[in-house]
C-alpha positions in Angstrom: 68.9 99.1 99.3 68.0 95.4 99.5 70.2 93.1 101.5 71.6 91.2 98.5 72.7 94.4 96.7 74.4 95.6 99.8 76.0 92.3 100.4 77.1 91.9 96.8 78.4 95.5 96.7 80.5 95.0 99.9 81.9 91.7 98.6 82.8 93.2 95.2 84.6 96.2 96.9 86.5 93.8 99.2 87.5 91.5 96.3 88.8 94.5 94.3 90.6 96.0 97.3 92.1 92.6 98.1 93.2 92.1 94.5 94.8 95.6 94.2 96.6 95.2 97.5 97.8 91.8 96.5 99.0 93.0 93.1 100.9 95.9 94.8 102.4 93.5 97.2 103.5 91.1 94.5 105.0 93.9 92.3 106.8 95.5 95.2 108.3 92.2 96.4 109.3 91.3 92.9 111.1 94.7 92.5 112.8 94.1 95.9 114.0 90.5 95.0 115.2 91.5 91.5 117.0 94.5 93.0 118.8 92.4 95.7 119.5 89.5 93.4 120.6 91.1 90.2 121.4 94.7 90.9 122.8 94.1 94.4 120.7 97.0 95.6 117.1 97.2 96.5 115.1 100.4 96.4 114.5 101.5 100.0 110.8 102.2 99.4 109.9 98.6 98.6 110.0 97.3 102.2 107.8 100.1 103.4 105.2 99.7 100.5 105.2 96.0 101.1 104.1 96.5 104.7 101.4 99.0 103.8 100.0 96.7 101.0 99.9 93.8 103.5 97.9 95.9 106.0 95.4 96.8 103.3 95.3 93.2 102.1 94.3 92.1 105.5 91.8 94.9 105.9 89.9 94.0 102.7 90.4 90.2 103.1 89.3 89.6 106.7 85.6 90.0 106.0 85.8 87.8 102.9 87.6 85.2 105.1 84.8 85.3 107.7 82.3 84.9 104.9 84.0 81.9 103.3 85.0 80.1 106.5 88.7 80.7 106.0 89.2 82.3 109.4 90.2 80.0 112.2 87.1 78.4 113.6 87.1 75.8 116.4 83.6 74.4 116.4 84.1 70.7 117.2 82.3 71.1 120.6 79.5 73.5 119.5 78.5 71.6 116.4 78.2 68.4 118.5 75.6 70.0 120.8 72.0 68.9 120.4 69.1 70.8 118.8 69.4 74.5 118.0 72.5 75.1 120.2 74.9 75.1 117.3 72.8 77.7 115.5 72.6 79.8 118.7 76.4 79.6 119.2 77.0 80.6 115.5 74.7 83.6 116.0 76.5 84.5 119.3 79.8 84.2 117.5 78.7 86.5 114.7 77.2 89.1 117.2 80.3 88.9 119.4 82.6 89.5 116.4 80.5 92.4 115.3 80.4 93.8 118.9 84.1 93.6 119.4 84.8 95.3 116.1 82.3 98.1 116.8 83.8 98.7 120.3 87.3 99.0 118.7 86.3 101.4 115.9 86.5 104.5 118.0 89.9 103.8 119.5 91.2 102.8 116.1 89.8 106.1 114.7 91.6 108.1 117.4 94.8 106.2 116.6 94.3 106.9 112.9 93.8 110.6 113.5 97.3 110.8 115.2 98.7 109.8 111.8 97.7 113.2 110.3 100.8 114.6 111.9 103.2 111.8 110.8 104.6 110.7 107.5 106.2 107.4 106.6 110.0 107.6 106.6 110.8 106.7 103.0 107.6 107.3 100.9 106.5 110.4 102.9 102.9 109.2 102.9 100.7 110.6 105.7 100.4 107.8 108.2 96.6 108.3 108.7 96.2 106.7 105.2 98.1 103.7 106.5 96.4 103.6 109.9 93.0 103.8 108.3 93.5 100.2 107.2 92.7 99.2 110.8 89.5 101.2 110.8 88.6 99.6 107.5 89.3 96.2 108.8 87.1 96.7 111.8 84.2 98.3 109.9 84.3 95.6 107.2 84.6 92.7 109.6 81.7 94.1 111.7 79.6 94.5 108.5 80.2 90.9 107.4 79.4 89.6 110.9 76.3 91.7 111.1 75.2 90.5 107.6 75.7 86.9 108.8 73.6 87.6 112.0 70.9 89.3 110.0 70.7 86.5 107.5 70.5 84.0 110.4 67.7 85.9 112.2 65.7 86.3 109.0 66.0 82.7 108.0 68.1 83.3 104.9 71.1 81.5 106.4 71.9 78.8 108.9 75.1 80.7 109.9 77.5 78.3 108.3 80.2 80.0 106.2 79.7 80.1 102.5 82.5 77.6 101.7 82.2 78.1 98.0 81.9 81.8 98.2 85.4 82.3 96.8 86.6 80.5 93.7 89.3 78.0 94.5 92.1 76.9 92.2 
């Protein structure tokens, strides 16, 4: 599969996942607010579902944020350096991000596997489905960082975030 198809596919999946998680989050919070304000009683499952939707929102959105430059990035010193040093530091940053994520995947997987024996208190969802959001976050963030590094090493990118990658209001 060519790089652009892989990249576009991952971006599309992450956008859809982020949108679905955000829609669930909005609907759940709306039910909670209406329940508390108008009915004087909020369904107990809304708080739990809000937390889980937020976890999946972050899992799908972190890689997109790396891609678009929306993650915190302090580069005032590195970009002021001469020659190819800024490029080298952007490459190092992408590789370090990918490396850290790859190192953390196995412990996150072990943590997720513990959730098979647990269920959430109100919704009775197996917790491995919830804990899997951390594995997804690490895998997707590593993938986006590796795609950035690969694009830099092949000359398709200078390593700067794609600032206009996401439509802005």
